[in-house]
C-alpha positions as protocol buffer text, in pm:
chain_id: "A"
residue {
  index: 1
  type: UNK
  ca { x: -5997 y: -6807 z: -6491 }
}
residue {
  index: 2
  type: UNK
  ca { x: -5790 y: -6948 z: -6211 }
}
residue {
  index: 3
  type: UNK
  ca { x: -5719 y: -6785 z: -5878 }
}
residue {
  index: 4
  type: UNK
  ca { x: -5450 y: -6516 z: -5888 }
}
residue {
  index: 5
  type: UNK
  ca { x: -5355 y: -6379 z: -5546 }
}
residue {
  index: 6
  type: UNK
  ca { x: -5302 y: -6004 z: -5519 }
}
residue {
  index: 7
  type: UNK
  ca { x: -4944 y: -5937 z: -5413 }
}
residue {
  index: 8
  type: UNK
  ca { x: -4845 y: -5585 z: -5315 }
}
residue {
  index: 9
  type: UNK
  ca { x: -4474 y: -5509 z: -5352 }
}
residue {
  index: 10
  type: UNK
  ca { x: -4250 y: -5267 z: -5170 }
}
residue {
  index: 11
  type: UNK
  ca { x: -3988 y: -5079 z: -5375 }
}
residue {
  index: 12
  type: UNK
  ca { x: -3715 y: -5299 z: -5228 }
}
residue {
  index: 13
  type: UNK
  ca { x: -3848 y: -5594 z: -5429 }
}
residue {
  index: 14
  type: UNK
  ca { x: -3870 y: -5405 z: -5758 }
}
residue {
  index: 15
  type: UNK
  ca { x: -3515 y: -5267 z: -5723 }
}
residue {
  index: 16
  type: UNK
  ca { x: -3382 y: -5621 z: -5692 }
}
residue {
  index: 17
  type: UNK
  ca { x: -3513 y: -5694 z: -6043 }
}
residue {
  index: 18
  type: UNK
  ca { x: -3245 y: -5457 z: -6175 }
}
residue {
  index: 19
  type: UNK
  ca { x: -2973 y: -5462 z: -5909 }
}
residue {
  index: 20
  type: UNK
  ca { x: -2832 y: -5796 z: -5799 }
}
residue {
  index: 21
  type: UNK
  ca { x: -2833 y: -5815 z: -5420 }
}
residue {
  index: 22
  type: UNK
  ca { x: -2926 y: -6060 z: -5149 }
}
residue {
  index: 23
  type: UNK
  ca { x: -3278 y: -6188 z: -5211 }
}
residue {
  index: 24
  type: UNK
  ca { x: -3273 y: -6095 z: -5582 }
}
residue {
  index: 25
  type: UNK
  ca { x: -3366 y: -6453 z: -5674 }
}
residue {
  index: 26
  type: UNK
  ca { x: -3684 y: -6431 z: -5467 }
}
residue {
  index: 27
  type: UNK
  ca { x: -3773 y: -6094 z: -5618 }
}
residue {
  index: 28
  type: UNK
  ca { x: -3719 y: -6224 z: -5970 }
}
residue {
  index: 29
  type: UNK
  ca { x: -3938 y: -6526 z: -5891 }
}
residue {
  index: 30
  type: UNK
  ca { x: -4225 y: -6287 z: -5809 }
}
residue {
  index: 31
  type: UNK
  ca { x: -4165 y: -6099 z: -6135 }
}
residue {
  index: 32
  type: UNK
  ca { x: -4178 y: -6425 z: -6332 }
}
residue {
  index: 33
  type: UNK
  ca { x: -4498 y: -6530 z: -6156 }
}
residue {
  index: 34
  type: UNK
  ca { x: -4654 y: -6200 z: -6264 }
}
residue {
  index: 35
  type: UNK
  ca { x: -4528 y: -6249 z: -6621 }
}
residue {
  index: 36
  type: UNK
  ca { x: -4688 y: -6596 z: -6622 }
}
residue {
  index: 37
  type: UNK
  ca { x: -5015 y: -6457 z: -6475 }
}
residue {
  index: 38
  type: UNK
  ca { x: -4982 y: -6665 z: -6159 }
}
residue {
  index: 39
  type: UNK
  ca { x: -5017 y: -6354 z: -5939 }
}
residue {
  index: 40
  type: UNK
  ca { x: -5166 y: -6005 z: -5973 }
}
residue {
  index: 41
  type: UNK
  ca { x: -4911 y: -5743 z: -5872 }
}
residue {
  index: 42
  type: UNK
  ca { x: -5007 y: -5422 z: -5694 }
}
residue {
  index: 43
  type: UNK
  ca { x: -4768 y: -5134 z: -5628 }
}
residue {
  index: 44
  type: UNK
  ca { x: -4794 y: -4785 z: -5490 }
}
residue {
  index: 45
  type: UNK
  ca { x: -4717 y: -4511 z: -5742 }
}
residue {
  index: 46
  type: UNK
  ca { x: -4417 y: -4412 z: -5528 }
}
residue {
  index: 47
  type: UNK
  ca { x: -4243 y: -4736 z: -5628 }
}
residue {
  index: 48
  type: UNK
  ca { x: -4152 y: -4567 z: -5957 }
}
residue {
  index: 49
  type: UNK
  ca { x: -3960 y: -4278 z: -5803 }
}
residue {
  index: 50
  type: UNK
  ca { x: -3823 y: -4483 z: -5512 }
}
residue {
  index: 51
  type: UNK
  ca { x: -3679 y: -4739 z: -5753 }
}
residue {
  index: 52
  type: UNK
  ca { x: -3510 y: -4469 z: -5960 }
}
residue {
  index: 53
  type: UNK
  ca { x: -3366 y: -4320 z: -5641 }
}
residue {
  index: 54
  type: UNK
  ca { x: -3233 y: -4656 z: -5522 }
}
residue {
  index: 55
  type: UNK
  ca { x: -3062 y: -4714 z: -5857 }
}
residue {
  index: 56
  type: UNK
  ca { x: -2913 y: -4365 z: -5850 }
}
residue {
  index: 57
  type: UNK
  ca { x: -2791 y: -4420 z: -5494 }
}
residue {
  index: 58
  type: UNK
  ca { x: -2632 y: -4750 z: -5606 }
}
residue {
  index: 59
  type: UNK
  ca { x: -2422 y: -4560 z: -5859 }
}
residue {
  index: 60
  type: UNK
  ca { x: -2606 y: -4648 z: -6179 }
}
residue {
  index: 61
  type: UNK
  ca { x: -2559 y: -4397 z: -6460 }
}
residue {
  index: 62
  type: UNK
  ca { x: -2843 y: -4178 z: -6580 }
}
residue {
  index: 63
  type: UNK
  ca { x: -2880 y: -4359 z: -6914 }
}
residue {
  index: 64
  type: UNK
  ca { x: -2889 y: -4697 z: -6741 }
}
residue {
  index: 65
  type: UNK
  ca { x: -3153 y: -4574 z: -6494 }
}
residue {
  index: 66
  type: UNK
  ca { x: -3373 y: -4445 z: -6777 }
}
residue {
  index: 67
  type: UNK
  ca { x: -3333 y: -4781 z: -6953 }
}
residue {
  index: 68
  type: UNK
  ca { x: -3438 y: -4964 z: -6636 }
}
residue {
  index: 69
  type: UNK
  ca { x: -3734 y: -4734 z: -6569 }
}
residue {
  index: 70
  type: UNK
  ca { x: -3850 y: -4781 z: -6930 }
}
residue {
  index: 71
  type: UNK
  ca { x: -3828 y: -5159 z: -6877 }
}
residue {
  index: 72
  type: UNK
  ca { x: -4032 y: -5123 z: -6558 }
}
residue {
  index: 73
  type: UNK
  ca { x: -4295 y: -4916 z: -6740 }
}
residue {
  index: 74
  type: UNK
  ca { x: -4321 y: -5185 z: -7009 }
}
residue {
  index: 75
  type: UNK
  ca { x: -4348 y: -5459 z: -6746 }
}
residue {
  index: 76
  type: UNK
  ca { x: -4627 y: -5268 z: -6568 }
}
residue {
  index: 77
  type: UNK
  ca { x: -4818 y: -5233 z: -6893 }
}
residue {
  index: 78
  type: UNK
  ca { x: -4766 y: -5588 z: -7021 }
}
residue {
  index: 79
  type: UNK
  ca { x: -4841 y: -5758 z: -6688 }
}
residue {
  index: 80
  type: UNK
  ca { x: -5126 y: -5523 z: -6601 }
}
residue {
  index: 81
  type: UNK
  ca { x: -4969 y: -5428 z: -6269 }
}
residue {
  index: 82
  type: UNK
  ca { x: -5209 y: -5221 z: -6062 }
}
residue {
  index: 83
  type: UNK
  ca { x: -5038 y: -4890 z: -5984 }
}
residue {
  index: 84
  type: UNK
  ca { x: -5221 y: -4728 z: -5693 }
}
residue {
  index: 85
  type: UNK
  ca { x: -5208 y: -4349 z: -5661 }
}
residue {
  index: 86
  type: UNK
  ca { x: -5125 y: -4200 z: -5324 }
}
residue {
  index: 87
  type: UNK
  ca { x: -5462 y: -4050 z: -5242 }
}
residue {
  index: 88
  type: UNK
  ca { x: -5613 y: -3907 z: -4923 }
}
residue {
  index: 89
  type: UNK
  ca { x: -5723 y: -4245 z: -4789 }
}
residue {
  index: 90
  type: UNK
  ca { x: -5374 y: -4394 z: -4838 }
}
residue {
  index: 91
  type: UNK
  ca { x: -5216 y: -4092 z: -4668 }
}
residue {
  index: 92
  type: UNK
  ca { x: -5450 y: -4107 z: -4367 }
}
residue {
  index: 93
  type: UNK
  ca { x: -5395 y: -4482 z: -4331 }
}
residue {
  index: 94
  type: UNK
  ca { x: -5018 y: -4434 z: -4363 }
}
residue {
  index: 95
  type: UNK
  ca { x: -5030 y: -4155 z: -4106 }
}
residue {
  index: 96
  type: UNK
  ca { x: -5188 y: -4395 z: -3859 }
}
residue {
  index: 97
  type: UNK
  ca { x: -4917 y: -4656 z: -3925 }
}
residue {
  index: 98
  type: UNK
  ca { x: -4646 y: -4396 z: -3870 }
}
residue {
  index: 99
  type: UNK
  ca { x: -4800 y: -4287 z: -3539 }
}
residue {
  index: 100
  type: UNK
  ca { x: -4893 y: -4628 z: -3403 }
}
residue {
  index: 101
  type: UNK
  ca { x: -4609 y: -4842 z: -3539 }
}
residue {
  index: 102
  type: UNK
  ca { x: -4326 y: -4592 z: -3592 }
}
residue {
  index: 103
  type: UNK
  ca { x: -4291 y: -4679 z: -3962 }
}
residue {
  index: 104
  type: UNK
  ca { x: -4104 y: -4465 z: -4209 }
}
residue {
  index: 105
  type: UNK
  ca { x: -4345 y: -4264 z: -4423 }
}
residue {
  index: 106
  type: UNK
  ca { x: -4275 y: -4450 z: -4750 }
}
residue {
  index: 107
  type: UNK
  ca { x: -4302 y: -4788 z: -4575 }
}
residue {
  index: 108
  type: UNK
  ca { x: -4636 y: -4683 z: -4428 }
}
residue {
  index: 109
  type: UNK
  ca { x: -4759 y: -4582 z: -4774 }
}
residue {
  index: 110
  type: UNK
  ca { x: -4663 y: -4923 z: -4914 }
}
residue {
  index: 111
  type: UNK
  ca { x: -4831 y: -5106 z: -4623 }
}
residue {
  index: 112
  type: UNK
  ca { x: -5143 y: -4890 z: -4654 }
}
residue {
  index: 113
  type: UNK
  ca { x: -5156 y: -4966 z: -5025 }
}
residue {
  index: 114
  type: UNK
  ca { x: -5150 y: -5338 z: -4949 }
}
residue {
  index: 115
  type: UNK
  ca { x: -5418 y: -5306 z: -4683 }
}
residue {
  index: 116
  type: UNK
  ca { x: -5655 y: -5082 z: -4876 }
}
residue {
  index: 117
  type: UNK
  ca { x: -5628 y: -5284 z: -5199 }
}
residue {
  index: 118
  type: UNK
  ca { x: -5707 y: -5597 z: -4996 }
}
residue {
  index: 119
  type: UNK
  ca { x: -5392 y: -5765 z: -5122 }
}
residue {
  index: 120
  type: UNK
  ca { x: -5346 y: -6116 z: -4988 }
}
residue {
  index: 121
  type: UNK
  ca { x: -4972 y: -6061 z: -4953 }
}
residue {
  index: 122
  type: UNK
  ca { x: -4739 y: -5769 z: -4893 }
}
residue {
  index: 123
  type: UNK
  ca { x: -4376 y: -5837 z: -4985 }
}
residue {
  index: 124
  type: UNK
  ca { x: -4082 y: -5629 z: -4873 }
}
residue {
  index: 125
  type: UNK
  ca { x: -3716 y: -5716 z: -4862 }
}
residue {
  index: 126
  type: UNK
  ca { x: -3618 y: -5411 z: -4653 }
}
residue {
  index: 127
  type: UNK
  ca { x: -3382 y: -5531 z: -4381 }
}
residue {
  index: 128
  type: UNK
  ca { x: -3495 y: -5261 z: -4138 }
}
residue {
  index: 129
  type: UNK
  ca { x: -3842 y: -5418 z: -4121 }
}
residue {
  index: 130
  type: UNK
  ca { x: -3711 y: -5725 z: -3944 }
}
residue {
  index: 131
  type: UNK
  ca { x: -3493 y: -5509 z: -3719 }
}
residue {
  index: 132
  type: UNK
  ca { x: -3806 y: -5331 z: -3597 }
}
residue {
  index: 133
  type: UNK
  ca { x: -3969 y: -5663 z: -3526 }
}
residue {
  index: 134
  type: UNK
  ca { x: -4246 y: -5607 z: -3778 }
}
residue {
  index: 135
  type: UNK
  ca { x: -4449 y: -5913 z: -3849 }
}
residue {
  index: 136
  type: UNK
  ca { x: -4805 y: -5934 z: -3967 }
}
residue {
  index: 137
  type: UNK
  ca { x: -5071 y: -5696 z: -3841 }
}
residue {
  index: 138
  type: UNK
  ca { x: -5436 y: -5770 z: -3901 }
}
residue {
  index: 139
  type: UNK
  ca { x: -5549 y: -5458 z: -3717 }
}
residue {
  index: 140
  type: UNK
  ca { x: -5394 y: -5196 z: -3948 }
}
residue {
  index: 141
  type: UNK
  ca { x: -5691 y: -5128 z: -4176 }
}
residue {
  index: 142
  type: UNK
  ca { x: -5842 y: -4785 z: -4208 }
}
residue {
  index: 143
  type: UNK
  ca { x: -6110 y: -4699 z: -3959 }
}
């Protein structure tokens, strides 16, 4: 079997699969790579509720949101996406990121998921990340 990098996604990427926005093309490219088994996707369990919330906030109707969440569930199953529960270790790691780097709680959970699953890449399309000057941090692992 060939090398498949582990790529952890933030909710902002998943939402762009269903809602056309800036950077949707890049998000869809990642989805296609997962469908073609070029990458192994990893997501935090909170991606499921955060995505539904983002679609609701964007004005999508209830039926449409349920249709999209069903599609996401099917994608997760078919592509064998690793859905990581928010356990004690994730919470403690996220807590450290909040304290030391002033991240939002959900963002810290996503970053902690990437770190603790030893994902090679963490992808987010949240604009506020670049506003905060976040780059790459090699020192964020759990102690």
